[in-house]
C-alpha positions as CSV (number, residue, x, y, z in Angstrom):
1,M,-5.3,13.5,-7.0
2,Y,-5.3,11.0,-10.0
3,V,-3.5,8.2,-7.9
4,L,-6.1,8.6,-4.9
5,L,-9.0,8.0,-7.4
6,I,-7.2,5.1,-8.9
7,A,-6.7,3.5,-5.2
8,A,-10.6,4.4,-4.6
9,L,-11.7,3.1,-8.1
10,L,-9.9,-0.1,-7.3
11,T,-12.2,-0.7,-4.4
12,F,-14.8,-1.5,-6.9
13,G,-12.8,-4.1,-8.9
14,P,-9.5,-4.4,-10.8
15,L,-8.1,-1.6,-12.9
16,T,-9.9,-0.7,-16.3
17,N,-9.4,1.6,-19.1
18,K,-12.6,2.9,-18.4
19,K,-11.8,3.6,-14.7
20,E,-8.4,4.9,-15.7
21,V,-10.1,7.7,-18.3
22,F,-12.8,8.4,-15.2
23,A,-10.0,9.3,-13.1
24,I,-7.9,11.3,-15.8
25,I,-11.0,13.2,-16.4
26,I,-12.0,14.1,-13.0
27,A,-8.4,15.0,-12.1
28,I,-8.0,17.4,-15.0
29,I,-11.3,18.7,-14.3
30,Y,-10.8,19.3,-10.5
31,S,-7.4,21.2,-11.4
32,F,-9.2,23.7,-14.0
33,T,-12.1,24.2,-11.1
34,D,-9.0,24.7,-8.6
35,E,-7.1,27.3,-10.9
36,I,-10.6,29.4,-11.3
37,H,-11.2,29.2,-7.5
38,Q,-8.0,30.6,-6.9
39,Y,-9.0,33.6,-9.4
40,F,-11.2,34.8,-6.7
41,V,-9.1,34.2,-3.6
42,P,-6.9,37.2,-2.8
43,Y,-3.0,37.0,-2.8
44,R,-3.7,33.9,-5.3
45,S,-3.9,34.0,-9.1
46,F,-5.4,31.9,-12.0
47,S,-2.2,30.2,-14.0
48,I,-2.4,28.2,-17.3
49,I,1.2,27.2,-16.4
50,D,-0.3,25.6,-13.2
51,I,-2.9,23.6,-15.2
52,V,-0.2,22.4,-17.6
53,K,1.9,21.4,-14.6
54,N,-1.4,19.1,-13.4
55,V,-1.8,18.0,-16.5
56,V,1.4,16.6,-16.8
57,G,1.4,15.2,-13.3
58,I,-1.4,13.6,-14.2
59,W,-0.1,12.3,-17.5
60,F,3.1,10.9,-15.5
61,F,1.2,8.9,-12.9
62,W,-1.0,7.5,-15.4
63,W,2.1,6.3,-17.4
64,F,3.9,5.3,-14.1
65,I,0.7,3.2,-12.7
66,K,-0.3,1.7,-16.3
67,R,3.7,0.6,-16.2
68,T,3.6,-0.9,-12.8
69,Y,-0.2,-2.1,-12.1
70,Y,0.2,-5.0,-14.7
71,K,4.0,-6.1,-13.9
72,S,3.9,-9.1,-12.0
73,N,7.2,-8.5,-10.1
74,S,6.5,-4.7,-9.5
75,K,6.0,-3.8,-5.6
76,I,4.2,-0.9,-6.4
77,G,2.0,-2.7,-8.9
78,S,1.4,-5.6,-6.3
79,L,0.3,-2.7,-3.6
80,F,-2.2,-1.7,-6.0
81,R,-3.6,-5.3,-6.9
82,R,-3.6,-5.6,-3.1
83,I,-6.5,-2.9,-2.3
84,P,-9.7,-5.4,-2.0
85,S,-12.7,-4.9,-4.0
86,K,-16.1,-4.2,-2.5
87,R,-17.0,-7.8,-3.6
88,E,-13.9,-9.0,-1.8
89,K,-14.7,-7.0,1.3
90,E,-18.3,-8.3,1.6
91,S,-17.4,-11.9,0.9
92,F,-14.8,-11.6,3.9
93,T,-17.6,-10.0,6.3
94,Y,-20.1,-12.6,5.3
95,L,-17.4,-15.6,5.8
96,N,-16.1,-14.4,9.0
97,T,-19.6,-13.6,10.5
98,K,-20.8,-17.5,10.4
């Protein structure tokens, strides 16, 4: 979830600390609400351990993206940097319609 949120936020411009914090908060809230949802579903259970696993996963991918996004020789970082921003898409569309 965190990685997909980061990819979505990159369409609004380069990665910033604000965007990272926003994605972390949303991913953790989603993790917690999903566990609450599972409490009410038959044959599913609420588990603090699952929340901890989700937070560890979020932390790992935060670390991984932070480590690769800013390296110029990183293939994964270049993949994330190539996600076009909304502004780039608009200028591309504008230039191609003339």
